[in-house]
PyMOL Python script that loads the backbone (N, CA, C, O; Angstrom):
from pymol import cmd

cmd.read_pdbstr("""\
ATOM      1  N   MET A   1    -203.530-117.463-162.358  1.00  0.00           N
ATOM      2  CA  MET A   1    -202.394-116.705-161.917  1.00  0.00           C
ATOM      3  C   MET A   1    -201.527-117.591-161.032  1.00  0.00           C
ATOM      4  O   MET A   1    -202.005-118.483-160.332  1.00  0.00           O
ATOM      5  N   THR A   2    -200.310-117.320-161.094  1.00  0.00           N
ATOM      6  CA  THR A   2    -199.392-118.093-160.268  1.00  0.00           C
ATOM      7  C   THR A   2    -199.225-117.403-158.925  1.00  0.00           C
ATOM      8  O   THR A   2    -199.620-116.250-158.752  1.00  0.00           O
ATOM      9  N   ALA A   3    -198.654-118.097-158.008  1.00  0.00           N
ATOM     10  CA  ALA A   3    -198.456-117.558-156.665  1.00  0.00           C
ATOM     11  C   ALA A   3    -197.516-116.355-156.702  1.00  0.00           C
ATOM     12  O   ALA A   3    -197.687-115.402-155.942  1.00  0.00           O
ATOM     13  N   LYS A   4    -196.518-116.408-157.596  1.00  0.00           N
ATOM     14  CA  LYS A   4    -195.567-115.298-157.638  1.00  0.00           C
ATOM     15  C   LYS A   4    -196.225-114.026-158.164  1.00  0.00           C
ATOM     16  O   LYS A   4    -195.971-112.947-157.629  1.00  0.00           O
ATOM     17  N   SER A   5    -197.052-114.121-159.182  1.00  0.00           N
ATOM     18  CA  SER A   5    -197.691-112.917-159.719  1.00  0.00           C
ATOM     19  C   SER A   5    -198.682-112.338-158.719  1.00  0.00           C
ATOM     20  O   SER A   5    -198.822-111.118-158.637  1.00  0.00           O
ATOM     21  N   GLU A   6    -199.381-113.189-157.951  1.00  0.00           N
ATOM     22  CA  GLU A   6    -200.300-112.699-156.922  1.00  0.00           C
ATOM     23  C   GLU A   6    -199.526-112.003-155.808  1.00  0.00           C
ATOM     24  O   GLU A   6    -199.955-110.961-155.312  1.00  0.00           O
ATOM     25  N   ASP A   7    -198.403-112.565-155.419  1.00  0.00           N
ATOM     26  CA  ASP A   7    -197.577-111.930-154.390  1.00  0.00           C
ATOM     27  C   ASP A   7    -197.065-110.574-154.873  1.00  0.00           C
ATOM     28  O   ASP A   7    -197.018-109.607-154.112  1.00  0.00           O
ATOM     29  N   PHE A   8    -196.684-110.519-156.150  1.00  0.00           N
ATOM     30  CA  PHE A   8    -196.179-109.276-156.719  1.00  0.00           C
ATOM     31  C   PHE A   8    -197.275-108.202-156.719  1.00  0.00           C
ATOM     32  O   PHE A   8    -197.024-107.056-156.347  1.00  0.00           O
ATOM     33  N   LEU A   9    -198.470-108.572-157.131  1.00  0.00           N
ATOM     34  CA  LEU A   9    -199.586-107.628-157.160  1.00  0.00           C
ATOM     35  C   LEU A   9    -199.980-107.188-155.749  1.00  0.00           C
ATOM     36  O   LEU A   9    -200.278-106.016-155.515  1.00  0.00           O
ATOM     37  N   LEU A  10    -199.979-108.136-154.818  1.00  0.00           N
ATOM     38  CA  LEU A  10    -200.308-107.796-153.442  1.00  0.00           C
ATOM     39  C   LEU A  10    -199.261-106.840-152.862  1.00  0.00           C
ATOM     40  O   LEU A  10    -199.600-105.887-152.160  1.00  0.00           O
ATOM     41  N   GLN A  11    -198.004-107.102-153.159  1.00  0.00           N
ATOM     42  CA  GLN A  11    -196.927-106.222-152.680  1.00  0.00           C
ATOM     43  C   GLN A  11    -197.050-104.824-153.292  1.00  0.00           C
ATOM     44  O   GLN A  11    -196.858-103.828-152.593  1.00  0.00           O
ATOM     45  N   ALA A  12    -197.365-104.739-154.577  1.00  0.00           N
ATOM     46  CA  ALA A  12    -197.529-103.441-155.238  1.00  0.00           C
ATOM     47  C   ALA A  12    -198.709-102.681-154.636  1.00  0.00           C
ATOM     48  O   ALA A  12    -198.638-101.469-154.434  1.00  0.00           O
ATOM     49  N   TRP A  13    -199.787-103.397-154.352  1.00  0.00           N
ATOM     50  CA  TRP A  13    -200.965-102.781-153.750  1.00  0.00           C
ATOM     51  C   TRP A  13    -200.640-102.234-152.358  1.00  0.00           C
ATOM     52  O   TRP A  13    -201.053-101.126-152.014  1.00  0.00           O
ATOM     53  N   LYS A  14    -199.896-103.015-151.552  1.00  0.00           N
ATOM     54  CA  LYS A  14    -199.495-102.576-150.214  1.00  0.00           C
ATOM     55  C   LYS A  14    -198.609-101.328-150.296  1.00  0.00           C
ATOM     56  O   LYS A  14    -198.748-100.409-149.488  1.00  0.00           O
ATOM     57  N   GLU A  15    -197.711-101.302-151.264  1.00  0.00           N
ATOM     58  CA  GLU A  15    -196.829-100.148-151.426  1.00  0.00           C
ATOM     59  C   GLU A  15    -197.621 -98.895-151.817  1.00  0.00           C
ATOM     60  O   GLU A  15    -197.316 -97.796-151.356  1.00  0.00           O
ATOM     61  N   GLN A  16    -198.636 -99.065-152.666  1.00  0.00           N
ATOM     62  CA  GLN A  16    -199.462 -97.927-153.048  1.00  0.00           C
ATOM     63  C   GLN A  16    -200.249 -97.395-151.848  1.00  0.00           C
ATOM     64  O   GLN A  16    -200.359 -96.183-151.664  1.00  0.00           O
ATOM     65  N   ILE A  17    -200.788 -98.287-151.047  1.00  0.00           N
ATOM     66  CA  ILE A  17    -201.514 -97.866-149.842  1.00  0.00           C
ATOM     67  C   ILE A  17    -200.567 -97.165-148.879  1.00  0.00           C
ATOM     68  O   ILE A  17    -200.906 -96.126-148.312  1.00  0.00           O
ATOM     69  N   ASP A  18    -199.370 -97.737-148.693  1.00  0.00           N
ATOM     70  CA  ASP A  18    -198.383 -97.132-147.802  1.00  0.00           C
ATOM     71  C   ASP A  18    -197.995 -95.742-148.289  1.00  0.00           C
ATOM     72  O   ASP A  18    -197.882 -94.811-147.491  1.00  0.00           O
ATOM     73  N   LEU A  19    -197.794 -95.602-149.581  1.00  0.00           N
ATOM     74  CA  LEU A  19    -197.441 -94.300-150.156  1.00  0.00           C
ATOM     75  C   LEU A  19    -198.568 -93.289-149.923  1.00  0.00           C
ATOM     76  O   LEU A  19    -198.317 -92.143-149.551  1.00  0.00           O
ATOM     77  N   GLY A  20    -199.792 -93.718-150.141  1.00  0.00           N
ATOM     78  CA  GLY A  20    -200.944 -92.835-149.908  1.00  0.00           C
ATOM     79  C   GLY A  20    -201.045 -92.400-148.452  1.00  0.00           C
ATOM     80  O   GLY A  20    -201.321 -91.235-148.164  1.00  0.00           O
ATOM     81  N   LEU A  21    -200.820 -93.340-147.532  1.00  0.00           N
ATOM     82  CA  LEU A  21    -200.887 -93.004-146.110  1.00  0.00           C
ATOM     83  C   LEU A  21    -199.758 -92.052-145.715  1.00  0.00           C
ATOM     84  O   LEU A  21    -199.975 -91.131-144.926  1.00  0.00           O
ATOM     85  N   ARG A  22    -198.556 -92.265-146.256  1.00  0.00           N
ATOM     86  CA  ARG A  22    -197.445 -91.358-145.960  1.00  0.00           C
ATOM     87  C   ARG A  22    -197.720 -89.963-146.521  1.00  0.00           C
ATOM     88  O   ARG A  22    -197.379 -88.960-145.895  1.00  0.00           O
ATOM     89  N   LEU A  23    -198.333 -89.905-147.692  1.00  0.00           N
ATOM     90  CA  LEU A  23    -198.682 -88.617-148.289  1.00  0.00           C
ATOM     91  C   LEU A  23    -199.703 -87.874-147.418  1.00  0.00           C
ATOM     92  O   LEU A  23    -199.554 -86.677-147.174  1.00  0.00           O
ATOM     93  N   VAL A  24    -200.720 -88.568-146.959  1.00  0.00           N
ATOM     94  CA  VAL A  24    -201.725 -87.957-146.079  1.00  0.00           C
ATOM     95  C   VAL A  24    -201.071 -87.489-144.783  1.00  0.00           C
ATOM     96  O   VAL A  24    -201.372 -86.400-144.294  1.00  0.00           O
ATOM     97  N   GLU A  25    -200.182 -88.303-144.227  1.00  0.00           N
ATOM     98  CA  GLU A  25    -199.489 -87.934-142.993  1.00  0.00           C
ATOM     99  C   GLU A  25    -198.652 -86.665-143.195  1.00  0.00           C
ATOM    100  O   GLU A  25    -198.630 -85.790-142.330  1.00  0.00           O
ATOM    101  N   THR A  26    -197.966 -86.570-144.335  1.00  0.00           N
ATOM    102  CA  THR A  26    -197.154 -85.392-144.636  1.00  0.00           C
ATOM    103  C   THR A  26    -198.026 -84.148-144.762  1.00  0.00           C
ATOM    104  O   THR A  26    -197.673 -83.082-144.257  1.00  0.00           O
ATOM    105  N   ILE A  27    -199.151 -84.286-145.429  1.00  0.00           N
ATOM    106  CA  ILE A  27    -200.070 -83.158-145.591  1.00  0.00           C
ATOM    107  C   ILE A  27    -200.602 -82.704-144.236  1.00  0.00           C
ATOM    108  O   ILE A  27    -200.669 -81.504-143.970  1.00  0.00           O
ATOM    109  N   ILE A  28    -200.978 -83.640-143.384  1.00  0.00           N
ATOM    110  CA  ILE A  28    -201.503 -83.294-142.057  1.00  0.00           C
ATOM    111  C   ILE A  28    -200.422 -82.628-141.215  1.00  0.00           C
ATOM    112  O   ILE A  28    -200.689 -81.634-140.539  1.00  0.00           O
ATOM    113  N   ASP A  29    -199.205 -83.166-141.249  1.00  0.00           N
ATOM    114  CA  ASP A  29    -198.102 -82.554-140.496  1.00  0.00           C
ATOM    115  C   ASP A  29    -197.848 -81.125-140.972  1.00  0.00           C
ATOM    116  O   ASP A  29    -197.622 -80.230-140.158  1.00  0.00           O
ATOM    117  N   GLY A  30    -197.885 -80.912-142.276  1.00  0.00           N
ATOM    118  CA  GLY A  30    -197.687 -79.567-142.818  1.00  0.00           C
ATOM    119  C   GLY A  30    -198.792 -78.616-142.401  1.00  0.00           C
ATOM    120  O   GLY A  30    -198.535 -77.461-142.063  1.00  0.00           O
ATOM    121  N   ALA A  31    -200.024 -79.106-142.426  1.00  0.00           N
ATOM    122  CA  ALA A  31    -201.153 -78.263-142.032  1.00  0.00           C
ATOM    123  C   ALA A  31    -201.071 -77.901-140.556  1.00  0.00           C
ATOM    124  O   ALA A  31    -201.353 -76.763-140.181  1.00  0.00           O
ATOM    125  N   ILE A  32    -200.690 -78.850-139.723  1.00  0.00           N
ATOM    126  CA  ILE A  32    -200.549 -78.580-138.290  1.00  0.00           C
ATOM    127  C   ILE A  32    -199.433 -77.573-138.055  1.00  0.00           C
ATOM    128  O   ILE A  32    -199.565 -76.674-137.224  1.00  0.00           O
ATOM    129  N   SER A  33    -198.345 -77.722-138.784  1.00  0.00           N
ATOM    130  CA  SER A  33    -197.219 -76.800-138.646  1.00  0.00           C
ATOM    131  C   SER A  33    -197.623 -75.384-139.061  1.00  0.00           C
ATOM    132  O   SER A  33    -197.296 -74.414-138.379  1.00  0.00           O
ATOM    133  N   LEU A  34    -198.337 -75.273-140.186  1.00  0.00           N
ATOM    134  CA  LEU A  34    -198.797 -73.960-140.634  1.00  0.00           C
ATOM    135  C   LEU A  34    -199.753 -73.340-139.625  1.00  0.00           C
ATOM    136  O   LEU A  34    -199.667 -72.148-139.332  1.00  0.00           O
ATOM    137  N   GLN A  35    -200.656 -74.143-139.098  1.00  0.00           N
ATOM    138  CA  GLN A  35    -201.611 -73.655-138.109  1.00  0.00           C
ATOM    139  C   GLN A  35    -200.881 -73.182-136.865  1.00  0.00           C
ATOM    140  O   GLN A  35    -201.208 -72.141-136.296  1.00  0.00           O
ATOM    141  N   SER A  36    -199.895 -73.954-136.453  1.00  0.00           N
ATOM    142  CA  SER A  36    -199.118 -73.595-135.269  1.00  0.00           C
ATOM    143  C   SER A  36    -198.361 -72.287-135.501  1.00  0.00           C
ATOM    144  O   SER A  36    -198.349 -71.413-134.635  1.00  0.00           O
ATOM    145  N   ASP A  37    -197.732 -72.155-136.664  1.00  0.00           N
ATOM    146  CA  ASP A  37    -196.996 -70.931-136.983  1.00  0.00           C
ATOM    147  C   ASP A  37    -197.939 -69.733-137.040  1.00  0.00           C
ATOM    148  O   ASP A  37    -197.620 -68.660-136.527  1.00  0.00           O
ATOM    149  N   TRP A  38    -199.089 -69.918-137.659  1.00  0.00           N
ATOM    150  CA  TRP A  38    -200.063 -68.830-137.775  1.00  0.00           C
ATOM    151  C   TRP A  38    -200.566 -68.419-136.393  1.00  0.00           C
ATOM    152  O   TRP A  38    -200.679 -67.229-136.100  1.00  0.00           O
ATOM    153  N   THR A  39    -200.865 -69.397-135.551  1.00  0.00           N
ATOM    154  CA  THR A  39    -201.371 -69.111-134.213  1.00  0.00           C
ATOM    155  C   THR A  39    -200.327 -68.351-133.394  1.00  0.00           C
ATOM    156  O   THR A  39    -200.659 -67.388-132.703  1.00  0.00           O
ATOM    157  N   ARG A  40    -199.072 -68.781-133.469  1.00  0.00           N
ATOM    158  CA  ARG A  40    -198.011 -68.120-132.725  1.00  0.00           C
ATOM    159  C   ARG A  40    -197.839 -66.675-133.206  1.00  0.00           C
ATOM    160  O   ARG A  40    -197.752 -65.755-132.393  1.00  0.00           O
ATOM    161  N   ALA A  41    -197.791 -66.481-134.514  1.00  0.00           N
ATOM    162  CA  ALA A  41    -197.621 -65.136-135.073  1.00  0.00           C
ATOM    163  C   ALA A  41    -198.808 -64.246-134.706  1.00  0.00           C
ATOM    164  O   ALA A  41    -198.627 -63.072-134.384  1.00  0.00           O
ATOM    165  N   ASN A  42    -200.003 -64.793-134.751  1.00  0.00           N
ATOM    166  CA  ASN A  42    -201.198 -64.020-134.406  1.00  0.00           C
ATOM    167  C   ASN A  42    -201.175 -63.625-132.929  1.00  0.00           C
ATOM    168  O   ASN A  42    -201.529 -62.497-132.585  1.00  0.00           O
ATOM    169  N   ALA A  43    -200.764 -64.539-132.059  1.00  0.00           N
ATOM    170  CA  ALA A  43    -200.684 -64.229-130.628  1.00  0.00           C
ATOM    171  C   ALA A  43    -199.643 -63.140-130.376  1.00  0.00           C
ATOM    172  O   ALA A  43    -199.857 -62.262-129.540  1.00  0.00           O
ATOM    173  N   GLU A  44    -198.524 -63.190-131.087  1.00  0.00           N
ATOM    174  CA  GLU A  44    -197.495 -62.165-130.920  1.00  0.00           C
ATOM    175  C   GLU A  44    -198.001 -60.795-131.378  1.00  0.00           C
ATOM    176  O   GLU A  44    -197.761 -59.789-130.710  1.00  0.00           O
ATOM    177  N   ARG A  45    -198.701 -60.757-132.518  1.00  0.00           N
ATOM    178  CA  ARG A  45    -199.252 -59.485-132.995  1.00  0.00           C
ATOM    179  C   ARG A  45    -200.309 -58.949-132.032  1.00  0.00           C
ATOM    180  O   ARG A  45    -200.369 -57.745-131.783  1.00  0.00           O
ATOM    181  N   CYS A  46    -201.128 -59.823-131.500  1.00  0.00           N
ATOM    182  CA  CYS A  46    -202.171 -59.416-130.558  1.00  0.00           C
ATOM    183  C   CYS A  46    -201.533 -58.850-129.288  1.00  0.00           C
ATOM    184  O   CYS A  46    -201.959 -57.807-128.792  1.00  0.00           O
ATOM    185  N   ALA A  47    -200.528 -59.524-128.768  1.00  0.00           N
ATOM    186  CA  ALA A  47    -199.849 -59.044-127.562  1.00  0.00           C
ATOM    187  C   ALA A  47    -199.183 -57.697-127.819  1.00  0.00           C
ATOM    188  O   ALA A  47    -199.235 -56.810-126.967  1.00  0.00           O
ATOM    189  N   ALA A  48    -198.562 -57.535-128.974  1.00  0.00           N
ATOM    190  CA  ALA A  48    -197.911 -56.264-129.308  1.00  0.00           C
ATOM    191  C   ALA A  48    -198.941 -55.140-129.409  1.00  0.00           C
ATOM    192  O   ALA A  48    -198.690 -54.023-128.956  1.00  0.00           O
ATOM    193  N   TYR A  49    -200.097 -55.432-130.001  1.00  0.00           N
ATOM    194  CA  TYR A  49    -201.161 -54.431-130.124  1.00  0.00           C
ATOM    195  C   TYR A  49    -201.627 -53.964-128.742  1.00  0.00           C
ATOM    196  O   TYR A  49    -201.703 -52.763-128.485  1.00  0.00           O
ATOM    197  N   TRP A  50    -201.939 -54.911-127.859  1.00  0.00           N
ATOM    198  CA  TRP A  50    -202.448 -54.550-126.540  1.00  0.00           C
ATOM    199  C   TRP A  50    -201.369 -53.870-125.697  1.00  0.00           C
ATOM    200  O   TRP A  50    -201.672 -52.969-124.915  1.00  0.00           O
ATOM    201  N   ARG A  51    -200.118 -54.292-125.850  1.00  0.00           N
ATOM    202  CA  ARG A  51    -199.027 -53.650-125.122  1.00  0.00           C
ATOM    203  C   ARG A  51    -198.887 -52.192-125.566  1.00  0.00           C
ATOM    204  O   ARG A  51    -198.744 -51.296-124.734  1.00  0.00           O
ATOM    205  N   ALA A  52    -198.930 -51.963-126.877  1.00  0.00           N
ATOM    206  CA  ALA A  52    -198.817 -50.591-127.403  1.00  0.00           C
ATOM    207  C   ALA A  52    -199.998 -49.741-126.945  1.00  0.00           C
ATOM    208  O   ALA A  52    -199.822 -48.576-126.587  1.00  0.00           O
ATOM    209  N   LEU A  53    -201.179 -50.306-126.952  1.00  0.00           N
ATOM    210  CA  LEU A  53    -202.363 -49.576-126.502  1.00  0.00           C
ATOM    211  C   LEU A  53    -202.243 -49.214-125.024  1.00  0.00           C
ATOM    212  O   LEU A  53    -202.561 -48.092-124.631  1.00  0.00           O
ATOM    213  N   TYR A  54    -201.787 -50.153-124.212  1.00  0.00           N
ATOM    214  CA  TYR A  54    -201.616 -49.909-122.780  1.00  0.00           C
ATOM    215  C   TYR A  54    -200.567 -48.826-122.541  1.00  0.00           C
ATOM    216  O   TYR A  54    -200.763 -47.940-121.709  1.00  0.00           O
ATOM    217  N   GLU A  55    -199.459 -48.898-123.267  1.00  0.00           N
ATOM    218  CA  GLU A  55    -198.404 -47.897-123.110  1.00  0.00           C
ATOM    219  C   GLU A  55    -198.880 -46.511-123.567  1.00  0.00           C
ATOM    220  O   GLU A  55    -198.567 -45.506-122.929  1.00  0.00           O
ATOM    221  N   ALA A  56    -199.629 -46.459-124.660  1.00  0.00           N
ATOM    222  CA  ALA A  56    -200.148 -45.175-125.142  1.00  0.00           C
ATOM    223  C   ALA A  56    -201.123 -44.580-124.134  1.00  0.00           C
ATOM    224  O   ALA A  56    -201.119 -43.372-123.897  1.00  0.00           O
ATOM    225  N   GLU A  57    -201.947 -45.422-123.548  1.00  0.00           N
ATOM    226  CA  GLU A  57    -202.898 -44.940-122.550  1.00  0.00           C
ATOM    227  C   GLU A  57    -202.150 -44.416-121.326  1.00  0.00           C
ATOM    228  O   GLU A  57    -202.507 -43.369-120.785  1.00  0.00           O
ATOM    229  N   GLY A  58    -201.133 -45.123-120.894  1.00  0.00           N
ATOM    230  CA  GLY A  58    -200.349 -44.682-119.743  1.00  0.00           C
ATOM    231  C   GLY A  58    -199.636 -43.376-120.027  1.00  0.00           C
ATOM    232  O   GLY A  58    -199.586 -42.493-119.171  1.00  0.00           O
ATOM    233  N   HIS A  59    -199.087 -43.247-121.218  1.00  0.00           N
ATOM    234  CA  HIS A  59    -198.389 -42.022-121.601  1.00  0.00           C
ATOM    235  C   HIS A  59    -199.371 -40.842-121.676  1.00  0.00           C
ATOM    236  O   HIS A  59    -199.075 -39.749-121.195  1.00  0.00           O
ATOM    237  N   ALA A  60    -200.518 -41.073-122.274  1.00  0.00           N
ATOM    238  CA  ALA A  60    -201.523 -40.006-122.402  1.00  0.00           C
ATOM    239  C   ALA A  60    -202.047 -39.608-121.029  1.00  0.00           C
ATOM    240  O   ALA A  60    -202.248 -38.422-120.766  1.00  0.00           O
ATOM    241  N   GLY A  61    -202.271 -40.575-120.156  1.00  0.00           N
ATOM    242  CA  GLY A  61    -202.765 -40.270-118.814  1.00  0.00           C
ATOM    243  C   GLY A  61    -201.755 -39.462-118.018  1.00  0.00           C
ATOM    244  O   GLY A  61    -202.131 -38.534-117.302  1.00  0.00           O
ATOM    245  N   THR A  62    -200.485 -39.800-118.133  1.00  0.00           N
ATOM    246  CA  THR A  62    -199.431 -39.055-117.448  1.00  0.00           C
ATOM    247  C   THR A  62    -199.337 -37.644-117.991  1.00  0.00           C
ATOM    248  O   THR A  62    -199.194 -36.687-117.230  1.00  0.00           O
ATOM    249  N   GLU A  63    -199.417 -37.514-119.293  1.00  0.00           N
ATOM    250  CA  GLU A  63    -199.337 -36.199-119.928  1.00  0.00           C
ATOM    251  C   GLU A  63    -200.504 -35.315-119.504  1.00  0.00           C
ATOM    252  O   GLU A  63    -200.321 -34.127-119.242  1.00  0.00           O
ATOM    253  N   LEU A  64    -201.691 -35.883-119.436  1.00  0.00           N
ATOM    254  CA  LEU A  64    -202.861 -35.104-119.010  1.00  0.00           C
ATOM    255  C   LEU A  64    -202.757 -34.688-117.551  1.00  0.00           C
ATOM    256  O   LEU A  64    -203.159 -33.584-117.181  1.00  0.00           O
ATOM    257  N   ALA A  65    -202.214 -35.580-116.721  1.00  0.00           N
ATOM    258  CA  ALA A  65    -202.099 -35.266-115.297  1.00  0.00           C
ATOM    259  C   ALA A  65    -201.086 -34.152-115.060  1.00  0.00           C
ATOM    260  O   ALA A  65    -201.194 -33.436-114.065  1.00  0.00           O
ATOM    261  N   GLN A  66    -200.120 -33.988-115.934  1.00  0.00           N
ATOM    262  CA  GLN A  66    -199.092 -32.972-115.750  1.00  0.00           C
ATOM    263  C   GLN A  66    -199.515 -31.601-116.264  1.00  0.00           C
ATOM    264  O   GLN A  66    -198.871 -30.602-115.943  1.00  0.00           O
ATOM    265  N   ARG A  67    -200.563 -31.534-117.039  1.00  0.00           N
ATOM    266  CA  ARG A  67    -201.031 -30.241-117.558  1.00  0.00           C
ATOM    267  C   ARG A  67    -201.755 -29.477-116.465  1.00  0.00           C
ATOM    268  O   ARG A  67    -202.465 -30.067-115.650  1.00  0.00           O
ATOM    269  N   PRO A  68    -201.573 -28.152-116.449  1.00  0.00           N
ATOM    270  CA  PRO A  68    -202.322 -27.366-115.459  1.00  0.00           C
ATOM    271  C   PRO A  68    -203.795 -27.307-115.862  1.00  0.00           C
ATOM    272  O   PRO A  68    -204.142 -27.388-117.040  1.00  0.00           O
ATOM    273  N   ALA A  69    -204.632 -27.166-114.863  1.00  0.00           N
ATOM    274  CA  ALA A  69    -206.065 -27.086-115.136  1.00  0.00           C
ATOM    275  C   ALA A  69    -206.364 -25.767-115.834  1.00  0.00           C
ATOM    276  O   ALA A  69    -205.792 -24.734-115.486  1.00  0.00           O
ATOM    277  N   LYS A  70    -207.244 -25.797-116.803  1.00  0.00           N
ATOM    278  CA  LYS A  70    -207.619 -24.578-117.522  1.00  0.00           C
ATOM    279  C   LYS A  70    -208.614 -23.795-116.673  1.00  0.00           C
ATOM    280  O   LYS A  70    -209.494 -24.387-116.047  1.00  0.00           O
ATOM    281  N   PRO A  71    -208.484 -22.476-116.646  1.00  0.00           N
ATOM    282  CA  PRO A  71    -209.483 -21.692-115.916  1.00  0.00           C
ATOM    283  C   PRO A  71    -210.825 -21.756-116.644  1.00  0.00           C
ATOM    284  O   PRO A  71    -210.888 -22.021-117.845  1.00  0.00           O
ATOM    285  N   LYS A  72    -211.880 -21.512-115.899  1.00  0.00           N
ATOM    286  CA  LYS A  72    -213.214 -21.520-116.505  1.00  0.00           C
ATOM    287  C   LYS A  72    -213.305 -20.362-117.490  1.00  0.00           C
ATOM    288  O   LYS A  72    -212.821 -19.269-117.197  1.00  0.00           O
ATOM    289  N   PRO A  73    -213.913 -20.577-118.645  1.00  0.00           N
ATOM    290  CA  PRO A  73    -214.037 -19.474-119.604  1.00  0.00           C
ATOM    291  C   PRO A  73    -214.996 -18.408-119.073  1.00  0.00           C
ATOM    292  O   PRO A  73    -216.035 -18.710-118.486  1.00  0.00           O
ATOM    293  N   ARG A  74    -214.611 -17.156-119.299  1.00  0.00           N
ATOM    294  CA  ARG A  74    -215.459 -16.038-118.874  1.00  0.00           C
ATOM    295  C   ARG A  74    -216.562 -15.836-119.907  1.00  0.00           C
ATOM    296  O   ARG A  74    -216.344 -16.054-121.099  1.00  0.00           O
ATOM    297  N   PRO A  75    -217.723 -15.428-119.466  1.00  0.00           N
ATOM    298  CA  PRO A  75    -218.814 -15.191-120.425  1.00  0.00           C
ATOM    299  C   PRO A  75    -218.457 -14.014-121.336  1.00  0.00           C
ATOM    300  O   PRO A  75    -217.751 -13.087-120.938  1.00  0.00           O
ATOM    301  N   SER A  76    -218.952 -14.076-122.536  1.00  0.00           N
ATOM    302  CA  SER A  76    -218.703 -13.028-123.513  1.00  0.00           C
ATOM    303  C   SER A  76    -219.435 -11.760-123.100  1.00  0.00           C
ATOM    304  O   SER A  76    -220.533 -11.836-122.548  1.00  0.00           O
ATOM    305  N   ARG A  77    -218.838 -10.581-123.361  1.00  0.00           N
ATOM    306  CA  ARG A  77    -219.466  -9.311-122.990  1.00  0.00           C
ATOM    307  C   ARG A  77    -220.265  -8.723-124.149  1.00  0.00           C
ATOM    308  O   ARG A  77    -220.881  -7.664-124.026  1.00  0.00           O
ATOM    309  N   ARG A  78    -220.241  -9.425-125.264  1.00  0.00           N
ATOM    310  CA  ARG A  78    -221.026  -8.916-126.392  1.00  0.00           C
ATOM    311  C   ARG A  78    -222.502  -9.087-126.115  1.00  0.00           C
ATOM    312  O   ARG A  78    -222.921 -10.125-125.603  1.00  0.00           O
ATOM    313  N   PRO A  79    -223.300  -8.078-126.448  1.00  0.00           N
ATOM    314  CA  PRO A  79    -224.742  -8.233-126.221  1.00  0.00           C
ATOM    315  C   PRO A  79    -225.320  -9.274-127.179  1.00  0.00           C
ATOM    316  O   PRO A  79    -224.892  -9.410-128.325  1.00  0.00           O
ATOM    317  N   ARG A  80    -226.276  -9.976-126.680  1.00  0.00           N
ATOM    318  CA  ARG A  80    -226.931 -11.007-127.475  1.00  0.00           C
ATOM    319  C   ARG A  80    -227.960 -10.366-128.394  1.00  0.00           C
ATOM    320  O   ARG A  80    -228.574  -9.360-128.039  1.00  0.00           O
ATOM    321  N   ALA A  81    -228.145 -10.937-129.556  1.00  0.00           N
ATOM    322  CA  ALA A  81    -229.167 -10.424-130.463  1.00  0.00           C
ATOM    323  C   ALA A  81    -230.528 -10.846-129.921  1.00  0.00           C
ATOM    324  O   ALA A  81    -230.741 -11.992-129.527  1.00  0.00           O
ATOM    325  N   ARG A  82    -231.440  -9.877-129.917  1.00  0.00           N
ATOM    326  CA  ARG A  82    -232.776 -10.183-129.389  1.00  0.00           C
ATOM    327  C   ARG A  82    -233.631 -10.791-130.463  1.00  0.00           C
ATOM    328  O   ARG A  82    -233.536 -10.435-131.637  1.00  0.00           O
ATOM    329  N   ALA A  83    -234.459 -11.705-130.052  1.00  0.00           N
ATOM    330  CA  ALA A  83    -235.349 -12.358-130.996  1.00  0.00           C
ATOM    331  C   ALA A  83    -236.450 -11.379-131.403  1.00  0.00           C
ATOM    332  O   ALA A  83    -236.938 -10.610-130.575  1.00  0.00           O
ATOM    333  N   ALA A  84    -236.838 -11.409-132.668  1.00  0.00           N
ATOM    334  CA  ALA A  84    -237.906 -10.532-133.175  1.00  0.00           C
ATOM    335  C   ALA A  84    -239.237 -11.018-132.645  1.00  0.00           C
ATOM    336  O   ALA A  84    -239.489 -12.218-132.542  1.00  0.00           O
ATOM    337  N   LYS A  85    -240.100 -10.038-132.305  1.00  0.00           N
ATOM    338  CA  LYS A  85    -241.420 -10.397-131.767  1.00  0.00           C
ATOM    339  C   LYS A  85    -242.439 -10.448-132.840  1.00  0.00           C
ATOM    340  O   LYS A  85    -243.606 -10.734-132.571  1.00  0.00           O
TER     341      LYS A  85
END
""", "prot")
cmd.dss("prot")
cmd.show_as("cartoon", "prot")
cmd.util.cbc("prot")
cmd.orient("prot")
């Protein structure tokens, strides 16, 4: 082989390695971006869930506190059935 053909092959090999490394870098960047987006969206949904739960609890507690207390139920005046002996 001549020096020029070896240089050409070496250059082609370097370009293939560079292309492969850039492809891996792009895939990793995309995966990190997706993970970041998913994490952010999940945190927002989680915060919204807990906020809604807290607000519902506060609303229910206020509503219960505003209701008047129920009087104790009076015992029934109907006679009880006696057990057979």
